[in-house]
C-alpha positions as CSV (number, residue, x, y, z in Angstrom):
1,M,-22.2,31.6,-6.2
2,G,-22.4,30.6,-2.6
3,D,-25.4,28.4,-3.3
4,L,-23.3,26.4,-5.8
5,L,-20.4,25.6,-3.5
6,H,-20.3,22.7,-1.1
7,S,-20.4,23.7,2.6
8,N,-17.0,22.1,3.3
9,S,-15.3,23.3,0.1
10,C,-13.3,26.5,-0.5
11,E,-13.4,28.5,-3.7
12,C,-10.3,28.4,-5.9
13,A,-9.2,29.4,-9.4
14,F,-8.4,27.0,-12.3
15,S,-4.7,26.3,-12.2
16,G,-4.2,27.1,-15.9
17,L,-5.5,30.7,-15.2
18,D,-3.4,31.2,-12.1
19,L,-0.4,32.6,-14.0
20,F,1.0,35.0,-11.5
21,A,0.5,33.2,-8.2
22,V,3.4,33.4,-5.8
23,P,4.4,30.0,-4.4
24,P,4.7,29.5,-0.7
25,T,8.1,30.0,1.0
26,Q,9.7,27.2,3.0
27,S,11.0,28.6,6.3
28,S,11.3,25.6,8.5
29,V,14.6,24.2,7.2
30,E,17.7,26.5,6.7
31,N,20.0,24.0,4.9
32,G,20.7,20.4,4.3
33,F,23.7,18.1,3.5
34,W,24.5,14.5,2.8
35,V,26.6,12.4,5.3
36,E,28.2,9.1,4.4
37,H,28.2,6.2,6.9
38,Y,30.2,3.0,6.7
39,P,29.2,-0.4,8.3
40,I,30.6,-0.9,11.8
41,S,30.4,-4.7,11.6
42,T,32.3,-7.2,9.5
43,L,30.5,-8.3,6.4
44,T,29.6,-12.0,6.3
45,D,27.1,-14.1,4.4
46,T,24.7,-14.5,7.3
47,G,25.6,-11.7,9.7
48,P,23.8,-8.4,9.9
49,V,25.0,-5.2,8.3
50,E,24.9,-2.6,11.0
51,F,25.2,1.2,10.7
52,V,25.3,3.8,13.4
53,V,23.8,7.2,12.8
54,N,24.4,9.4,15.8
55,G,22.3,12.4,16.7
56,S,23.7,15.8,16.0
57,G,22.1,18.3,18.3
58,E,19.4,20.4,16.6
59,E,19.9,18.8,13.2
60,Y,17.2,16.5,11.8
61,T,18.2,13.2,10.2
62,D,15.8,12.4,7.3
63,L,15.9,8.6,7.3
64,P,13.5,8.2,4.3
65,E,16.1,9.9,2.2
66,T,18.7,7.2,2.9
67,F,20.5,5.4,0.0
68,L,22.3,2.1,0.4
69,H,25.1,1.5,-2.1
70,V,25.2,-2.3,-2.8
71,R,27.6,-4.0,-5.2
72,V,26.4,-7.4,-6.2
73,K,28.1,-10.2,-8.1
74,V,26.0,-13.0,-9.6
75,T,27.7,-16.4,-9.9
76,K,26.8,-20.0,-10.7
77,P,25.6,-22.4,-8.0
78,D,29.1,-23.8,-7.7
79,G,30.6,-20.3,-7.3
80,G,31.9,-20.1,-10.9
81,A,31.8,-17.0,-13.0
82,L,29.0,-16.5,-15.6
83,T,29.8,-16.8,-19.3
84,D,28.5,-14.9,-22.3
85,T,26.0,-17.7,-23.1
86,D,24.4,-17.7,-19.6
87,I,21.0,-15.9,-19.7
88,V,20.9,-14.1,-16.4
89,A,19.5,-10.7,-15.8
90,P,18.6,-8.9,-12.5
91,T,14.9,-8.3,-11.8
92,K,13.3,-5.2,-10.6
93,L,14.2,-4.4,-6.9
94,Y,16.4,-7.4,-6.7
95,A,18.6,-5.7,-4.0
96,E,15.7,-6.0,-1.5
97,A,15.9,-9.8,-1.7
98,L,19.4,-9.6,-0.1
99,F,17.9,-8.5,3.2
100,S,15.3,-10.4,5.3
101,Q,14.9,-7.6,7.9
102,V,15.8,-3.9,8.2
103,D,15.9,-2.3,11.6
104,V,16.1,1.4,11.8
105,P,16.7,2.7,15.4
106,S,15.8,6.1,16.5
107,K,31.5,13.5,3.3
108,P,30.9,13.5,0.0
109,L,31.9,10.4,-2.0
110,T,34.7,10.7,-4.6
111,P,33.9,8.6,-7.7
112,A,36.6,6.1,-8.8
113,F,35.8,5.5,-12.5
114,D,38.8,3.2,-12.9
115,K,37.4,0.9,-10.3
116,G,33.7,1.1,-11.5
117,L,32.6,3.1,-8.4
118,W,30.4,6.0,-9.5
119,A,26.9,5.1,-8.1
120,R,26.6,8.2,-5.9
121,S,27.5,10.5,-8.8
122,Y,25.1,8.8,-11.1
123,M,22.3,9.1,-8.6
124,S,23.1,12.9,-8.4
125,I,21.7,13.3,-11.9
126,F,18.3,12.1,-10.8
127,Q,18.4,14.3,-7.7
128,G,19.7,17.4,-9.6
129,T,17.2,17.2,-12.4
130,G,14.2,16.4,-10.1
131,T,13.5,13.0,-11.8
132,A,14.3,10.8,-8.7
133,W,11.7,8.2,-8.0
134,K,9.9,9.0,-11.3
135,D,9.2,7.0,-14.4
136,N,10.9,9.5,-16.8
137,G,14.7,9.4,-17.2
138,F,17.4,11.0,-19.3
139,D,18.5,8.1,-21.5
140,I,21.9,7.7,-19.9
141,S,22.6,4.2,-18.5
142,Y,24.9,3.4,-15.6
143,E,27.6,2.0,-17.9
144,E,27.4,5.0,-20.3
145,Y,27.8,7.4,-17.3
146,G,31.2,5.8,-16.5
147,K,32.4,6.3,-20.1
148,G,31.8,10.0,-20.1
149,F,28.2,10.2,-21.4
150,S,27.0,12.2,-18.4
151,L,25.7,15.3,-16.9
152,F,27.1,16.2,-13.4
153,C,24.2,17.8,-11.6
154,F,24.5,19.3,-8.2
155,D,21.6,20.6,-6.1
156,L,22.7,23.8,-4.5
157,T,19.4,24.6,-2.8
158,P,19.7,25.0,1.0
159,T,17.3,22.2,1.7
160,L,18.5,19.8,-1.1
161,T,14.9,19.5,-2.4
162,N,15.5,21.1,-5.8
163,G,12.2,22.9,-5.4
164,C,10.3,19.7,-6.3
165,S,7.5,20.5,-3.9
166,G,6.8,23.8,-5.6
167,E,7.9,26.0,-2.7
168,V,10.6,28.7,-2.8
169,E,13.5,29.3,-0.4
170,L,14.2,32.3,1.8
171,L,15.9,35.3,0.2
172,K,19.6,35.3,0.8
173,S,22.6,37.2,-0.5
174,G,26.1,35.9,-0.9
175,V,28.5,34.2,-3.2
176,V,28.4,30.7,-4.6
177,R,31.7,29.3,-5.8
178,L,32.0,26.1,-7.9
179,E,35.3,24.2,-8.0
180,A,36.0,21.2,-10.2
181,R,39.0,18.9,-10.0
182,F,40.1,16.3,-12.5
183,S,42.6,13.5,-12.2
184,Q,43.9,14.2,-15.7
185,A,44.2,17.2,-17.9
186,L,41.1,17.9,-20.0
187,Q,41.5,17.4,-23.7
188,Q,38.4,19.5,-24.4
189,P,36.7,22.4,-22.6
190,I,33.7,21.7,-20.4
191,H,30.6,23.8,-20.1
192,V,29.0,24.7,-16.8
193,I,25.2,25.5,-16.8
194,V,23.9,27.2,-13.7
195,Y,20.1,27.4,-13.2
196,A,19.1,29.9,-10.7
197,E,15.9,31.7,-9.7
198,R,15.8,35.4,-8.6
199,D,13.3,38.1,-8.1
200,G,12.2,40.0,-11.1
201,L,9.3,41.9,-12.6
202,I,7.8,41.3,-16.0
203,E,6.0,44.2,-17.6
204,I,3.8,43.7,-20.7
205,H,2.6,46.8,-22.6
206,R,-0.6,46.9,-24.5
207,S,1.4,46.6,-27.7
208,R,2.4,43.1,-26.4
209,E,6.0,44.1,-25.9
210,M,7.5,42.4,-22.9
211,F,10.2,43.8,-20.6
212,Q,11.9,42.2,-17.7
213,I,13.1,44.4,-14.8
214,L,15.7,42.7,-12.7
215,H,16.1,43.5,-9.0
216,H,19.7,42.2,-8.8
217,K,22.1,43.0,-11.6
218,N,25.4,41.7,-10.1
219,E,25.9,38.4,-11.9
220,H,28.8,36.7,-13.5
221,V,28.7,33.2,-15.0
222,S,31.6,31.7,-17.0
223,D,32.5,28.4,-18.5
């Protein structure tokens, strides 16, 4: 076999046969959280939009994971409002055309559905389902999300990565509590789906019967 391998290549197994491989454990980051920053300068047509992100001790600020919420209104050349007969549609990545230069020197947002402000909550679906920056979606438009056609997804992993890189987190024990608040009383019940990963052992007998042995039995999920 050694004569068939390249001198600079290591031997590996076919990924389809590697059924019981244990993924690597991420140990460099303990936890992560989102911070909201507002512009410190007055917004004008030609002036810069400036944000200040101060350093916070030993915490690392991941600037590539920065999202800019931009609300754009398209008008006619004379400043008038568009009509139903005007054929106008935004092109892909049109928000980038608003800025000629971006300089990057070294609290959760509460949605207001009555004012049309729910961009951060809508983006949480992509992050919670692991479809951010991918071609596949979930067939819920931005307008439908504000009308109640939605799934509220929250990434509860310590590093806010949703396990997209294939690694697992450090083993921890504790209690996770979920609280939901609504501006009005609910007319119908809601369902809460919690997806979690835990240690377990799967045993398959020669009669092809499968049993799962759980290491932790204390679990309570309600909706």
